[in-house]
Each structure stands twice: as C-alpha cells, then as structure tokens.
N, C-alpha and C positions, 0 to 999 in steps of 0.2 A: 232274529235277524233270520231272514227267508234266504236261502245259498239255493246258488243254481247246481239244477243237476246236472251232470256231466259224465261221459261214456267210463269214465276213470272211476267214479264214485258209484256206479250200477254196477260194475266190475268187482270191487271191494265188497260192495254188499252182499253181491254175489256168492262170493267166496264163504261170506259168514253165516251166509243163510242154508248153506251148508251144513253146516257142525254146531253142537254145542259148547264144542271145547275151543280155548283161548289158542292164538296164533301169533309166532313172529311175525317179525316184516317180511323175512327171507322165506317164509312158508306162504304166506299171503302171494310174494310176488313170484312164486313158482305155480301156485294153482292159478294164477290171472290168464285170462287168455287175448290181451290184448298188450301192445307193445308199450309200457308203462316204465319213466326210471324210477330209481329208488327215491329220490328227493321228491317228489311228485306223491309217492303212494304215502311216506311217510306225512306228509303235508295232509293228505286225504282223511289220514287215521287219525292225527293229533287235531284235525278238525271235528271228526266224529267223536272224542272224546268229550271237547269241548262242548259240544250239542247236545251228550248224551245219549247217544246212539251204541257209542261204543263203551267200554272202561278198560283201562291200562293197567297192568297186573305185572311190579317188577319182581323178577324171580331173586333168590339169593345169591345168582352169579350175576345180577347186573343187567342180564338181558330182559329187554322190555315184548311184552307179550299183551294183544289187545283181544278182548272176549265182548261179544255181542251177546248179551244178558238177556236174553226174551225174556225171562221169569221178572228178571229187575225192571225192567221198562215194563212189565205189566203189574207193577208192585205187587208183586206174589212172593219175591225174596227181599230180605232187607237191602236197604243201599250201602251201610258197611257190613260186607261178609266176609267169610275167609275164604282163600281159594286153596287147591291141592294141587301141588306140581309131581309128577312121577318120576322117579329117579331113573325109570327103566325104558318107558317109552317116550319121556319127556313131555307127557301129555297136562295140561293146568287147565281143571274144570273148576265152577263155580259151587260151592258147597252150602246148602240152608241156613249154616248158622249165623246168627247175628253177633258183630263183634261189640263185646259188651266192654266200656273204658270209662273212666273219671280222669275229666283235666280242670286245672285250674280256672275261675271263671271267667279270669282276663283272656283266657286264648280262644281262638276261634279255630274250628276243625274244617277244611278244605277238602281233603283228601285221608283215607285210609285205606293201608296196603297192607293185608295180611295174609303171609305165604305159609302153607306147612307142607313139607316135603318128607315123601316116604314111595311107599308101592300103592299104585290103585289097584282097586279091586280085579282088576284084571291081570294083573302082573304079577299080583302075589302068591 
C-alpha cells in the first residue's frame, strides 16, 4: 500500500540517513528538528517497520531501538541477523552474521530478535 509522504516521515527518515546505528525513540525525538509528539513518532516508526524500511530491535532491558539497515534493504545482509549493543556507549549496530536456527515444521517465523551485549570496538 502506497503511503502518503508527510513532514514527520521525512524528518524521521532524515535522522536515520545520518547514521548506521539503531536509535531509541527518545534519541530520535531529540534529533528531529520539527515539533512532533511522541505518539506520532512511534506510529511512524512502527509503520516504517511494517513497510520494511526500518527494523525493530528489543534490547535485553526491554527498550526498543529502530534501525535503518541499508545493507539489509539492499540484500547485502541476511534478513535474520545479530545486533550488538554496547554497554558503555549504548549504541546498537547490525552485525553481518546470519542467525541460524531450526524449528518444527508447524511453526512460522515472523520476527527474529538476537542482541549480543558487551563492549564495541571503540569502547573495548
């Protein structure tokens, strides 16, 4: 379904265009240059996830992060891949490793969320 382009959507995408890291809603809200309420930002983020523009990463603390994975969208990175969350600088990034798993035939996978936690290259 073709969705209408709005200033809010453009502002949210502009924030993601400037980084390869995943961001939480509050960080995104701080970086947006126009006045948008929190509910609208969440609605836009979730629509972008539904449309395959962003993907959502839920960290071990339950906080949601959103990533524009350019390589995922260009089919350079596997659809189901690991993410790494740095405990020092609190960034989350996509890793190039594919998640390998096996489930019974009667199950259908809709989402995979694999987050490794530690210190990134810059903080270790």
